[in-house]
C-alpha positions in Angstrom: 0.0 0.0 0.0 1.4 3.4 -1.0 1.7 5.9 1.8 0.6 9.5 1.9 3.1 11.8 0.3 5.6 13.3 2.8 5.0 17.0 2.6 6.5 20.1 4.2 3.8 22.6 5.2 4.0 26.3 4.4 2.0 29.3 5.7 -0.6 30.6 3.3 -1.1 34.3 4.1 -4.4 34.6 2.2 -6.1 31.9 4.3 -3.9 32.4 7.4 -3.4 28.7 7.6 -0.6 26.1 7.4 -0.9 24.4 4.1 0.4 21.5 2.0 0.2 21.3 -1.7 -0.8 18.0 -3.4 0.5 17.5 -7.0 -1.0 15.3 -9.7 -0.6 11.6 -8.8 -0.3 12.3 -5.1 -2.5 12.1 -2.1 -2.1 13.4 1.4 -4.0 12.8 4.7 -3.7 14.1 8.2 -5.2 14.5 11.6 -3.5 17.9 12.0 -5.1 21.3 11.6 -3.9 21.9 8.1 -5.3 23.2 4.8 -4.6 20.9 1.8 -4.6 22.5 -1.6 -4.3 21.4 -5.3 -4.9 22.8 -8.8 -7.2 20.9 -11.1 -7.8 20.8 -14.9 -9.1 17.6 -16.3 -7.9 15.8 -13.2 -10.2 15.0 -10.2 -9.6 15.5 -6.5 -11.6 13.8 -3.8 -11.6 15.5 -0.4 -12.4 12.8 2.1 -12.6 12.9 5.9 -14.0 11.1 8.9 -16.6 13.8 9.9 -16.5 12.7 13.6 -12.7 12.6 14.1 -11.6 15.2 11.6 -9.1 12.9 10.0 -9.0 13.4 6.3 -7.1 14.1 3.1 -7.2 14.8 -0.6 -6.0 13.0 -3.7 -5.4 14.2 -7.2 -5.7 11.7 -10.0 -5.1 12.2 -13.7 -6.9 9.2 -15.2 -9.7 6.9 -14.0 -8.0 3.5 -14.5 -4.7 2.2 -16.0 -4.5 0.2 -19.2 -5.2 -3.4 -18.4 -1.6 -4.4 -19.2 0.1 -2.1 -16.7 1.6 -4.2 -13.9 2.1 -1.7 -11.1 -0.7 0.5 -9.6 -0.1 4.2 -9.3 -2.0 7.0 -7.6 -2.2 8.9 -10.9 -5.1 6.6 -11.5 -8.4 7.1 -9.7 -9.0 3.5 -8.9 -5.8 3.3 -6.9 -5.8 6.9 -5.6 -9.2 6.4 -4.0 -8.2 3.1 -2.4 -5.0 4.6 -1.0 -6.6 7.7 0.5 -9.5 5.9 2.1 -7.3 3.2 3.5 -4.9 5.8 4.8 -7.7 7.6 6.7 -8.9 4.3 8.1 -5.4 3.4 9.2 -5.3 6.6 11.2 -8.4 5.7 13.0 -11.2 6.9 10.7 -14.4 4.9 10.2 -15.9 4.0 6.8 -19.4 4.8 8.0 -18.3 8.3 9.0 -16.7 9.2 5.7 -17.7 12.5 4.0 -16.6 13.0 0.4 -16.5 16.2 -1.7 -15.3 15.9 -5.3 -13.9 18.5 -7.8 -12.4 18.8 -11.2 -12.8 17.0 -14.5 -12.7 20.1 -16.7 -12.4 19.9 -20.5 -9.5 22.3 -20.9 -8.0 21.0 -24.1 -11.2 20.2 -26.0 -9.9 16.7 -26.4 -11.9 14.1 -28.3 -11.0 11.6 -25.7 -12.8 13.7 -23.0 -10.5 12.7 -20.1 -12.2 15.2 -17.7 -15.6 13.7 -18.5 -14.3 10.1 -18.0 -12.8 11.1 -14.6 -16.1 12.6 -13.5 -18.0 9.5 -14.5 -15.4 7.3 -12.8 -15.5 9.1 -9.4 -19.3 9.1 -9.3 -19.5 5.4 -10.2 -16.7 4.5 -7.8 -18.4 6.2 -4.8 -21.8 4.7 -5.7 -20.3 1.2 -5.8 -18.6 1.8 -2.5 -21.9 3.1 -1.0 -20.2 6.4 -0.1 -22.4 9.5 -0.4 -21.1 12.6 -2.2 -21.7 15.5 0.2 -20.7 18.2 -2.4 -19.3 18.3 -6.0 -18.1 20.7 -8.6 -17.3 18.5 -11.6 -17.0 19.2 -15.4 -17.1 22.5 -17.1 -14.3 24.2 -19.0 -12.4 26.0 -16.3 -9.5 25.1 -14.0 -10.0 25.2 -10.2 -7.9 25.6 -7.1 -9.2 23.6 -4.2 -8.5 24.4 -0.5 -9.6 21.7 2.0 -9.5 21.7 5.8 -10.0 18.0 6.8 -10.8 18.8 10.5 -13.8 21.0 9.7 -14.7 19.7 6.2 -14.6 23.2 4.8 -13.7 23.5 1.1 -13.0 26.7 -0.8 -13.1 26.3 -4.6 -11.6 29.1 -6.7 -12.0 29.4 -10.5 -8.6 30.3 -11.9 -8.1 33.4 -14.1 -7.2 33.1 -17.8 -3.5 33.7 -17.2 -3.5 30.7 -14.8 -5.6 28.7 -17.2 -2.8 28.6 -19.8 -0.3 27.4 -17.1 -2.7 24.6 -16.1 -3.1 23.6 -19.8 0.7 23.5 -20.2 1.1 21.4 -17.1 -1.5 19.0 -18.4 0.2 18.7 -21.7 3.4 17.7 -20.0 1.7 15.1 -17.9 -0.2 13.7 -20.9 3.0 13.4 -22.9 4.6 11.4 -20.1 1.6 9.1 -19.8 1.3 8.7 -23.5 4.9 7.5 -23.7 4.4 5.0 -20.9 1.0 3.7 -22.2 2.2 3.4 -25.8 4.6 0.7 -24.8 1.5 -1.3 -23.8 -0.3 -1.1 -27.1 -1.5 1.3 -29.7 -3.9 3.3 -27.6 -4.2 7.1 -28.0 -5.1 8.4 -24.6 -5.3 12.1 -25.4 -6.2 14.1 -28.5 
């Protein structure tokens, strides 16, 4: 089982809070009074916490599920990222019946014919339905990038729509990630993941 990313917190002056930043393919959980943040384009983040104990975290996955030929799981895929985050919260003392989930992301920033954002949105809803975990709040789809700020102890989430200047940065980052994934996936067959 993969462990939560080791992160150094920093002080966010805007929110007056200690904060950790979760990058694509990572997850982070804590029982401390921290704000966890991430920036999303077509990726999806799940903010999950035990609402009675305040133990919780956030993941950031790029794709729903890996190609069937990939041998090793990775938290860049939703199927594994969800399992890792939920199990990490339970390992810290959380209880499955007390889980509260809020989900964000899945934008169509690059107007891809493959519709990665839409597939990520469908995946997260289906996954949580199969696991009998209620979605307490969601902001999925659309054509805009988001910045998510999550406080696991209280369950508070602040979702900010990024400005056009930041949008181009998110698109460039997504192109870099997709090129890396394309290269890895092409060695497992002739599948075009991104348009």
